[in-house]
N, C-alpha and C positions, 0 to 999 in steps of 0.2 A: 614511527611513534606519535601517538595521538595526545596532546597538548592539555587534554583534558581527562577527567576522572567524575565517574557516576556513583551514585550510593549504590548500593544494592537491593536494597527495598524503595518501594512508590508508598507514595500516598495517592488520596482522591479528594477531590474538590468541587464541591456544586457547584454547578454551571447549568467449382472450376470444372473441366469437361474429364476428370478425373478421381479416383477416390479419396484424395485430398480437399476437406472442406471445413468452414467454418461450420460448427455445429450449431444448428438451431431446431431446437427442440419445441415443443407443441408445449409443454409448460414450461417454469422455471426449473423443475424438479433435478436434481441430478441422483442417478441412479448409484448405488452401491459399488464401487470400483475398487479391484485390487492392483494395488503397485505392482509392477515388475521391474521399473530400475528408472534409469535418468539418464538423457541424451544430452551429449555435447555439453552438460552441466549448466543446462538452460529449459530441459523440458523433462517434465515427468512423465512415464510412461503408466498407462493404469490401463487394465482389461475390466469393460463392462459387460452388462447382459448381450449387449449387441452391437460387440467389437471392440476396437481400440481407441484409447482416447490419450491425446497427446496433450499434456498441459503446460502453459505458459508458465513456469512458476515464480516471475515477477508478477506479472498482469494478475493471476489467481491470488497469490500475497494482497496484491495492493487491494483486490475485492476483499478477501476478509478483515482488512486492517480500517479501510473504509466504511466498512456495517459495522465493526466496531466501534467507531469514533462517532458515526451517528448514533449509534445508540446509548453510549455514553454521554453525548449531549444531551440525548433525549431524558435522560433518567438523571441527571443533572450531578453523574458521578465520573467526570473526565481523571483516570488513573495519571498522576503524575511523578515525573522524576525530578529529584531534586541534584542537582551539580554538586559534588563535593567542594568545588572551588568554582566561583561564579567566572564568566569570560563574556569576553569586550570583544561587540560587532562591529566594523566601521562602516557605515553605509556612508552613498551618495546621496545628494540634497533629497531628488528625487525620490530613493528609497527612504530616507526619512521623513519627507512629507506623508509619504502611505501607510510608515509604519504610525506614524503620530495619531494619523486617523482613524487607524482599527487597532490600536494597543487595546481597547477593553475588548473586543472580537477575541484576540489573541489570548488573553486573560481567560475567557471564559473555553478555552481549549486545553488549557495547563500550560501556556507559558509565564513565568515571573520573570517580565521583561521592564526597565525603565531606563531613562535618560542616561548619561555616563560620560556628560562633556559636549564638545564641538564634534557633531554626528557621527556620535558614538554611544553606543547602549550596551548595556548591561544584562546579560542573563543568568539569572539563578536554578531554573528550575525549566523544564521540556514536555511535552506530555510522553507517557511512558511509551508509546508506539515508534517516538522515532531515537526511543533511548541510546542505540546501538549508534546515531549519525553525529556527525560532527555540526555542533548546533550553533555555530558561526554559519556555518554553509547554509543551514534549514532555514534560518531566520533570514539571511540575506536573501535568497531564493525567493522567499515566501514575500518581502517586500517587493521584488520585482514581478512576481504573478500578479499582486494585487492591481497592478497595472496593465497589466499587458491584454493581448486580445481576446480571453479566455472566453468560452461559450459559457461559462456555467454563468447560472443565473444569479448568483450571490457572491460577496466575499467567504460569506460562509461558507462554501461549497466549494471554492477556490480553496482556501485553506485544508478543509478536509479531504480533495483530491492532491492536495503537496503533499501534504502530513502521511498520507497513504503509501505515497509513492516512494518519500523518504525513507520510510519505515519498512517497505517490500525486499524480501530476498531479491538477489539481483542475478542478470542474467550472467553464468558461470562461476555462479557458487555450486561448490560441492556439495550435496547432500547427502546425511545417511539414510537409510533405508527408513530408520524410525520420524525421522525427519519428514521425509516424502508423505510416511503414513499419516502424520498430523496435518500435513500441508492437507492430504485430501479430505480426511478428515471434516476438518474446519471449512472445508469450499461445499463437501456436501450440504452442509450444515446453512450454506449463506442464503438469501432471498435473492441473489440474480449473478450466479455462479458461472455465469458462459460469458462475461466480459470485464474489462476491468474499468473502474468508473472513469476513464474517457472515451469509454466504447467498443475499444479495441477488441478481438477477439481474446478469450484463455483458456479456449478448448478447441481441439482441430478432432477431430471424430473420422474414424474409419468403419465405417459400414462391415458386420460380418460376410453381407451377402455378396458386397461391392469387393472384398478381400480375395473372398471364394471365385469370383469371375476372373482375376487380374492373375489367378494359380491355375485356370482352366478345369474350374469344378463347377462353374454357377450354368 
């Protein structure tokens, strides 16, 4: 049982030698796809004009959320989810130091967070994209990520990647057909739909000609 709850409304604040291969398109445009189903509660199967597409649901949703975060920051209209009850986060000395140095940056992303005693911080709101995640885990892991060896060029980039990962659909999540359709529609509109923000492939493509050859039709 979750130890926290959230408001139902949010506000905004300024601010390989076989047919399986990671798809490397000539352009970033994703063709219109028809959802077929879900595999292993982790991959969305979709039919395109040139074959079958297997979409990693977590990586794809990460990409969608990441671009949403970027857009909101650019427009200074970050969507925020207020917590019905503030939650406290206990941090290590290193985590707290990193958080102190970046608290204003976190506020631009939609966090309302402040010191609350020795190595303890109070969280009143979080970015809307992570509204279903445990805020204590989000803040704690963000503090860790600010000091890790991530190759991202800035703290802002690290935060955006971390939030997208926390807010994204997980591998193992069962999706309804409509949820899969919505995921694919949003991915079709993404600027870089073929990889997650960390560069991992989000799509594996089985070319129609290669597939036909496997069945002796080529």
